C-alpha angles and dihedrals in degrees: 000000000000114000122225115226127206115245091252092050092050090054090046094052093046092051094047093049093047093049094044097071094082097024126131107225094236089060094058095094089052091050092050093047088055097049110030094079088072087072095042092260131130146164098047121180128174122213120190123204117245120239094265094044094238101114140028116225127205113245108225094020124133109298093221095061100072108152117241126210094258095052101065095106091062094060117108139175119261113268099221140013090240092066118117129183088267095052102038114299102153116244091212139023132194116246089215115068102007132100089234090053092048091054088050094049097045096035089228135127109251128185134217103224126218124219091266091055096254119124115261090194142336132238107217124189116238107218137179098197099306096334109111111222098173138277138291122220114206141161133204138210088236133006116232136145088260090055090057091050091050091048092050092053092046090053091052090050092048090050092053091050092050092050092048092050106035099073092071098029117106087184089064093046091052093044096056096044126084096179141034111273123226120240091246091053090049088057093049098046092047091051101046126082122237111298093238131054134161142172130169092284108035143027124203123190132169142176132195135193147223080038096190097041104034112137119149101037120081139157140192139181139176142173125237109180107303094344124097114201121199139176131184120184138178116200124206114264136015106255141081090287090058089049091051091050094052092041091055092045093051093045091050091049090050092050091051091047091054089052092052095243122165122250091256093050090047091055090051092050094048091047092052092047094051091047091050093048101042104019112175093003088088097217106173144168134204111228149177117211116191142172126195123199097215092195095058105019094237110151117201124186148160125212121217101189095304132133107272122252121261121227120215120192130173091354094306138105098247102176148325109253099236118192125167103267123228123206121287117276111274100027099088094202093157096242114155119261113226123197114211134190138202129186108228125207124220109279095024118142123206116202121208120184145161123238091255087077098053099031097051106125132208125222090278092057095250117144122236085231137198096270092054091046094050093043090054092054092045093051092047090053091050088053089057095243119159112255093248092052090050089055093046090055092043092055091048088052092050091049092049090048089055095041088250091290107110115187093199138030112273119202133169129183127187127198117194117190109205096188135260091286097036125139129241111253107269122251120233 
């Protein structure tokens, strides 16, 4: 539904968009501070989510105050809407246990209420489609229904500016990191698409750990008309060589996808490329390659030595999508490649994962396990959580189970088919 803007908000949005074309990302808060008064707004602060979605970091805050993993307990909410960075505006907030974090998790606008019941300020999710970028804190001279509409539109505009600027912004990269990233992880994160995507028929969400040391796990997806193409791979090893293997495999899959090749032909091309690159070194990767016709719900896939997908329907684990597995990419063992299909129903969720999820062990040597993994996703769905929030909590659970010291990459990817006449997930 189209949203009606006040005259002041329309001028504000136009001015922000016009000024954003040559804008350095770190100057965005300054730009907003200059223009939001046209719509009767004030005190705007932008908080970006860190890579592991544990903390929200103030864009434009002091560069020396980056929050480290051991400092989360010290983070607090601001005490008053008048606070600025100079007088106490926090440079970071926890996602767990704060109003800002709740707005981020639930993708809803939430207000900090004054004693008289009026909102002191709002926490507004910043979304690119269904990808959660962070939250915006903002106040207004008066709170009306029109104010909320103006704030929503401003948040959408801010999100588009952030997405358009972040790719070439080292400021953004530093802001959302709390640790030094390995070279292998740098390769993977720069190759992969955003971990959330949605249109009116399908939702894709993914999560990866250890975020700063991931090497062998990688994923990719893309739309071509009504068809969603996906690949998830897990390369042998946990070093830069594993990262190079999975990077080459993903890049080759993407090249084949752009040429319109079938899944079987893609596997052949990737196999040939890995053999040519590594030869007798036997660098290999297990993989799932899938395509989903979003108009009909027909899922087609091939399995190259990877754990099979899990199908959830009506809140239950219906089946494991078994398909005769061929050998991992790069081994050229001559095993047959079988293409399988499954007719999905509206609301179905397909879970893809690497063995680092299910084989993570606690201090007693017990695996996290497939049943525990699936049960977590099922219960999250029953609680009405967005798919991406379910995965954020799942990864936190896996990390806690393994005392935050994973010995292998752990990746999960969820595909939710909403039906041929589905609706795009609503914005706040």
